[in-house]
VOGUDREN-263755 format. One record per residue (C-alpha): x, y, z; residue in three letters. Coordinates in pm, whole numbers, plus 50000, padded with zeros to 5 digits. Each point is the difference from the previous one (the first is absolute). Layout:
N
XYZala ...
# end
This chain:
359
458475801248215unk 500434991050377unk 497214974949908unk 502074984349706unk 503044998750243unk 498194980550261unk 498824975949751unk 503054991549849unk 501444994950340unk 497134980950073unk 500674979949737unk 503714994150020unk 499764987650350unk 499144967649961unk 502094991649718unk 503015010150229unk 498704977950268unk 499494968649813unk 503665003149879unk 501434991550329unk 501834969250041unk 498744978350267unk 502504997750308unk 501604966350069unk 499194981750324unk 503534997050176unk 500954964650021unk 501564989450363unk 503054973449931unk 499974970450189unk 502684998550253unk 502134966050074unk 501804994150289unk 502864971250016unk 501164980550324unk 502354968450013unk 500114967850243unk 503344984149963unk 498924958850043unk 503844986449994unk 500164963449905unk 501354975950278unk 503264996349838unk 501335036050009unk 498505028550264unk 501525027049747unk 498105006749675unk 502235028949852unk 499125032850096unk 496035006849906unk 500925037749906unk 502164986849704unk 497504980349898unk 498675008249639unk 496445015349983unk 497785001949674unk 496205011149955unk 498734994549675unk 496745007449837unk 498794983349681unk 503544984149954unk 501555034749997unk 502665012250318unk 498125026550202unk 503104996850264unk 502884986250045unk 502905005250273unk 501174980850322unk 497624994950277unk 501865025150228unk 499715024949726unk 496004998949971unk 498195029350073unk 497424998050325unk 497175003349779unk 499554992049611unk 497105025049855unk 499114977449710unk 497115001249727unk 497344975950104unk 500204966449836unk 501904964650031unk 503524999150140unk 502334972350009unk 502425001550313unk 503444981949973unk 502965001550269unk 502814975049964unk 503544995950163unk 501494991049663unk 499604987849655unk 499764958149968unk 500414979649704unk 501964971450010unk 501364976050268unk 502595018850225unk 501624993950306unk 499415020250359unk 497395020749777unk 496604999550181unk 497725025749889unk 497325017150207unk 497255023349874unk 496075000349955unk 497545010049698unk 496605016150038unk 497085011249778unk 498065030050155unk 496875020049890unk 500235035250079unk 496885024349997unk 499715036249968unk 500955015350331unk 500324970050154unk 502914993950229unk 501444962849998unk 502454983750227unk 501574972649904unk 502454976250219unk 502634981549771unk 501604967650131unk 503264994149928unk 500214962949998unk 502494976449808unk 498655000849630unk 502544970049875unk 501134963250175unk 502924989050118unk 501674965750035unk 503284992350176unk 501674964649939unk 502224983350194unk 501834969049895unk 500864974150292unk 503964985149995unk 498534965849894unk 498205017849656unk 503275016749915unk 502114972350114unk 497964975149746unk 499465025049703unk 503245021850072unk 500404999549604unk 496575013349949unk 498485035349966unk 496705011750154unk 497715026149840unk 496905017950089unk 497605006249722unk 496945019849948unk 498195008149716unk 501715035449949unk 503444983450060unk 502884980050170unk 502305004550270unk 503144976750074unk 500154991550363unk 503154990450088unk 500314971750275unk 501345023150274unk 497155028549960unk 498425009950222unk 498245034249885unk 496065001549975unk 499034999349594unk 497085019849881unk 497344992749743unk 497045009449892unk 496984981150174unk 499214975149824unk 501764962849904unk 503784996250098unk 502414968149912unk 502664983750173unk 501964984849721unk 503294979750043unk 502274996549732unk 502494970050003unk 502014977549754unk 498645019349693unk 496194994550125unk 497465029350143unk 497874984750251unk 496965016450144unk 500364993750396unk 496855021350117unk 497935022749886unk 497535023850250unk 497635030849976unk 501305029950189unk 497435027750121unk 500625035950002unk 501745010650333unk 501084964750045unk 503204991750089unk 500904957950013unk 502704985550103unk 501104968949809unk 502664973050169unk 501064971949763unk 501354966650137unk 500844965149838unk 497374973850102unk 501324980350223unk 498104965749887unk 501215007349676unk 502284968249834unk 503815014649929unk 499624984649676unk 497325028149918unk 501075029050165unk 501585017349666unk 498444978349740unk 496385006350153unk 499595021250299unk 498205000850311unk 499665041150157unk 498205001950290unk 498765038150001unk 498705015650379unk 498085030249935unk 500185027750238unk 498595036949962unk 500045031350153unk 496715011149941unk 498234969350068unk 502274979150248unk 498474968149858unk 502054966149938unk 499544973049732unk 502094977649843unk 500404987049640unk 501934972649858unk 501094992049665unk 502234975249805unk 500695016749678unk 499664969049786unk 498344993349674unk 497884975050103unk 501744972849799unk 501344982450302unk 502755002750221unk 503395021549887unk 497455012149733unk 501335035349891unk 499155031749789unk 500674987349630unk 500265038349816unk 500875032250199unk 497505014950182unk 497514972049942unk 497894985750318unk 497784974250048unk 495845001949934unk 499294993650372unk 502895032950054unk 498585019049751unk 496495002050133unk 500865015850320unk 501575028249809unk 496745025049868unk 501465031649856unk 503644988049909unk 500525010149659unk 502264983649732unk 500574970350161unk 501264963649853unk 497504971850114unk 500674961049932unk 497484977950029unk 498264971549717unk 496965006349806unk 497084983050160unk 496705010449799unk 497835032349902unk 496715007549911unk 499805020750305unk 497165014350134unk 499195018150357unk 499244964950160unk 501304970449761unk 502634991049769unk 500844971549772unk 503084973050069unk 499494982649676unk 499575009549653unk 498645007849755unk 499685037150102unk 498285029249850unk 501535032450121unk 503065013049891unk 500245027850295unk 500804984850274unk 502674968750158unk 499894984650310unk 503294991050197unk 501424980850323unk 503354985250109unk 498824962249912unk 498924989949652unk 497664977350185unk 498435026950207unk 496234998849959unk 498825022850279unk 499425036649926unk 500755015250312unk 503734990949959unk 500045017449658unk 500865030049838unk 497615016649712unk 501875015049682unk 498885025249797unk 500985000749607unk 499545029549838unk 499715002049627unk 503654997349878unk 502984974349890unk 499584987150381unk 496164988949944unk 501034985549709unk 502924976350110unk 498234992450298unk 496084999750002unk 498864961650034unk 497335002249711unk 503055002849746unk 502434984850158unk 498264964850223unk 503734990150093unk 500505024750189unk 498464985750316unk 502154984050223unk 502895020749858unk 502085020150247unk 500505035449909unk 501355032150144unk 497905029849966unk 500525037250069unk 497665024750106unk 498325019650274unk 498364978250326unk 496625010650043unk 497884992150322unk 497014987849798unk 499354984049661unk 496814983049941unk 500364999150373unk 503314982849991unk 503165017850084unk 501115005049653unk 502635012849768unk 499395026649772unk 501805021949701unk 502544974349902unk 502995016449815unk 501864967050000unk 500174961049969unk 502364969749979unk 498534965849937unk 
# end
């Protein structure tokens, strides 16, 4: 009987051992420590109280931790993986006065058991523009209105305004509305962290008869970030001779539009001088074979490709009305086109996404 009991116990022992689950290895968390250095712009020495900056940790698009910088833990114990770290002094979406935004954004890969120390740099993320108008400019255009425009929106700029306007980095234009016509004065590319000062004065050599119907503006550029200076002179005319003016509201000449890359929903006035565009050539004489593009210039007699602007004709009513294959009489005609100015279309400054036209 004892032998039988021993035999049964011997059989049962291996079965008992084989049912034991394996003991999982203990994973060590990844440790993240965050510090911050403040890189204040020269335009302001106080980029807000950093303890009130918003801090977000996310993984795979999901927020892992959100709160104020001053309330963050000394160490974050996290699952290993790839994380996005974002800190900001505030939300900035549309142009606004006196609204610099500081912050930083980093991506980090955290390994099991690893201690990672990341230093963020609270630098200015948007761009500033301080526009100052001279007494002579205000006297000549006293009945006008100045606007600052970017892709995100437009700000009215009073003649006595001295505050700094802030924009997302990119193209920003100064526009003057005078006698019911809106004329682009100057377009510049602002960089993150840049605060630019523009001083507008009426050109000293501009004939008095053209001071209102045309326009001459001297732009002196002085930036607090780079401390460089340059000058820019612009006469605002439509290249049809002295005293010419923009024919329709918001319409600009081809020569002006060529320098407005990035501007949206712009009226451009010019003459149809050709078509059949390629990246290296075009045709100034018919018959034409392409319905998809045009070439416009400030003068109907222009035969210099480098002075022209390319126009994309998407399928639809505008292409049907303007293409030179079906409408050869359009060659030499004056047109007003509304669309988006692009840096290059067939290696020329171009106009795309046409939404309206006038003949």
